[in-house]
N, C-alpha and C positions, 0 to 999 in steps of 0.2 A: 586346022592343020593336023595331019595324022602322023602318029609316031611310027617310025620305021623299025623293023626288027633289029637292025644294027644299032639304033639309038638306045633301045631298051637293053641290049646286051652290054653296051658301053656303060650305061648307068649302073648296072649290076656289078660290072667289073671294077669300076672306079669308086663308086660311093660305098658299097658294102664293106670293102676292106678298110676304108677310111673310118667307118664306125666300129668295126670289130676289133681292129688292132689296138686302139686305145683301151677298149674294155678288157682285152686280154692282158694288157699291161697294168690296168688300174685294179682289177678284181683281186689279184694276190695281195697288192698293197693294202687294199681295203680290208681283206680278210685278216691279214697280220695285224693291222691297226685295231680292228675290232677285238681280236684275241688278246692283245696287249692291254687294251682299255678294260676289258672284262676281268682279266686276271688281276689287274691293279685294283679294280673295284672290290674284288672279293678278298683281298689280302687282310683287311681288318676283320672280316668275318672268320676267316681261317685262324687268325691270331686269337680271336675270342674263343673259338672252338678248342684250340690247343690249351688255352688257359683253363677252361673247364675240365678238359681231359686230364690235366695234371692234378686235379683235386682228388683226394682220397681221405681215408680215416686218419692219416698222419700229416696231411697237407690241406688245411682249410683256410689258407691265407686269403685275404680279400683279392678279388679278381681285378686285374688292370684292364679296364674297358674304355680308356680315353679315346681310342681311335674308332670305336664302334660307330657305324652309320646312325644317323638320327632316326631312321626308320626302326632300328633295333634297340633304341635307347631304353625302353621299358624292360627288355630282357635281362641285361646285366643287373638292374635294380632288383628284380624278382629273384634271380639266382643268388645275389648277395644276401637277400633276406633269408632264403632257404639255408645257405651256408651258415648264417648267424644262428639259426635255430639248431642246426646240427652241431655247431661248436658248443653251444650252451648245453645240449643234451649229453655230448661226450664229456664235457668238462664236469658235469654233475656226476656222471658215472665214474670217472676217474677219481674225483674227490671222495666219493662214497667208498670205493675200494681201498683207497689209501687210508682214509679215516678209520675204516673197519680194521684194517691190518694193524695200524698203530694202536688202536684201542684194545685189540685182542692181545697184543704182546705182553703187557703187564699182568693181567689176570691169568693168562695161560701159564706164564712162567711161575706165578705164585701158586697156582693149582698143582703144577708139576712138582714144585718143591714140597708142598704139603703131602702129596701122594708118596713121594720118595721117603719122606720122613716117617709117614705112617707105616710103610713097608718095613722099615728098620725096627719099629717098636712093636709090631704085631708078630706073634709066633704061630697063630692059627694058619694052617696051610690053605684052607679055602678062602679065608680073608685075604691072604697075600696073593693068591691067584686072581681074585676079583680086583684087587688093587693093581695088579700087573696089567689087566685088560684096560683099566681106567688110564694107566700111564701110557699104554699104547695109543689110546684114542686121543689123549692130550697132546702127545708128540705129533700125531698126524694133524691135529688142529694147528699146532705151532708151525709145521711145515707149510700148511695151506695158507696161513696168514702171511708167512714170509714170501710165498710164491705170489700171492695177490699184491703184496707191496712191490715186488719186483716188476710185476706186470703193469701196475699203475705208473711206475717210473718210466717204463718203456714208452707208454703212450705219450709222454711229454718229449720224446725224441732224445733221451739222454745218451743213447748208444753212439750217436754220431760224434765225431771229433775231427778237428783240423790238425791235431798233433798225433804223430805216429808213436806207437808203443811197441815194446819188445814182447812178442807173444810167448817166446820161449821162457823169458823171465817170469811172466805171469803164470805159465804152466808150472814152473818150479815152486812159486809161492803157493799155488793151490795145492800141490802135492805135499807141501809141508804143513798143511792144516792137520790138527789132531785127528779128525775123522779119517783121513786117508793114511795116517801113520799107525793106526791101530793094527793089531796082528791079523784081524779078519779082513781088513781092507787094503793092506799094504801088499798088493800083488799086481804091480804095473810093470810092463816091459816096454821101455821107451826106445825108439829107434829113429835117429835123424843124423844127417852128416855133421861132422864136427865143425865144418866151416859154415854151416847154415846160419843165416841171420834173418829171422822172419819179423819184419816190421809191418804194422798195419795201422791205418788211421781209424781207430776205434777207442771209445772210452775205456780206460783200464778196468774200472769196476764192472762194466758191462761185459768185457772180454772174460774176466774171471768168472762171472756168473755163467756165461755160455759154456766155458770149459768145464766148470764144476758140475753143471747139469749133465753134461755128457758122461763124465766119469761116474757120477752117482747112478745114472741110468744103467751104465755098463755093469757096475757092481750088483745092482739090484736084480738084473735079469740074467746074470751068468751063474752057472753052477758053482757052488762053494769050493774054494781052493784053486779054481782055474785062473790062468793069467788073463789080464786085460792088456791088450796090445795098443800102444800109442805110436802111430807112424806119422812122421812129418816129412813131407817132400815139397819143395818149392813153397807155394803159398797155401798148402792144404795140410790140415791136421785131422787125422783119422783115429777113431777110437773103436776097437773091435773086441767083441766077446764071443763066448761059445754058447750062446743061447740057442734054443731050438729055432728052426726056421719059422718065420712069421707068415701067415697068409697074406697074399697080395692086397686083399681088401683092407686088412688091418694096417699093413705097412703104409698104404696111401693116406691113412687117417692120422698117423702118429704125430704129424705136425700141428694137428688141431688141438684146441684146448680141451682138457679133460679126457683125451684119448689115451688109453693105457695098453701096454703090451700084453698084460695078463691081469685078470680081475682079482687073483689071489695074492698079488704083490702089493706091498706098501707103496704109497706115492700119491701125488695130487693129480697127475695127468696134465700138469702145466710145464714140466721141465723142458721137453723138446719144443713146445710151442713158444716158450720164452726164448729159448736158444735160437730158434728160427727167426723170430722177430728181431732179435739183437743183430744177428749177422746180416740179415737183409737190410735192416736200417743202416748198417755201416757200409753197405754196397757189396757184400759178399753173398754166399749161398750155403745152404745145408742140404746134403744128400744122404738119404738113408737107403741101405741095401740089406736084404735078407733073402737068400743066404749070402754069406760073405763070398766075394769073388774066388772062384776056384775050389769052393767047398760045398757040401750038401746042406750045411747048417750054419749057424752063426749070424751075427748082426754087426753092421759097420755104419757108423755115423761120421761123415766127413764135413768139416768146416773148411770152406774155401774163402780166404780173406780177399779184400778188394785187390784189383790189379796193381795198385800202387805199392802193394806189399813186395818188398824185395829182400 
């Protein structure tokens, strides 16, 4: 029996649509199903990757890898072992800094008292000048030990707090310290609206340290007798002085440890680094500008407290 051209055309016309139409309907369903299944399969992997991404020098908590696929089971174990080694190393470093700072306090204070006593009892000008240099070095060592102690406390996360504090009240307390009330250092011009109430979720001691560091830095690098301007608007506190303009390369490094605005100035180079760590740990930010906005010179440091500050 021979096929006729009409039978062949009939077969193409009737059979092929019967096969193609179901495929056109099923292929999108199969594609969507495959995408959903693959997306669901990689959710535990993405969750595990997010857990790892959250770890840093201040967050070394154990990783939650309960939903990790069996094929990746060895990976969380190895990552956790690595984190444990990092935690141990950082803890040893923090303890060393803290112990050194504590141990230095008593002998440094004793040495300073002895030098001051010797200065009062010696009349020789050369000897008094030599003792004055010794006193300056001891005071610098004292500041360094205090900065190291502050830094070791920061590494434990003490700046964070669930309780809001009044930043303006803390500023007033800092400005009442004897150092800032001296004739040489009492030169602050404070500007903020009378109705302003600035609250921030930050540890009160940490907030005081951050503000104090900015004020000391402004005094140290400003010409003698010039005003230090403290401007508070919204959730931001700015401290500005009349220092010379800083090079951009130096300005970019000022938040780093031991970076200093000028080598001939006293200081440890830790103040701004500690302040930046405090405010970032609390959820805010520190911005440094030189020259001051609208001026050819000057320096401005601005603390912006977390968004919940009102």
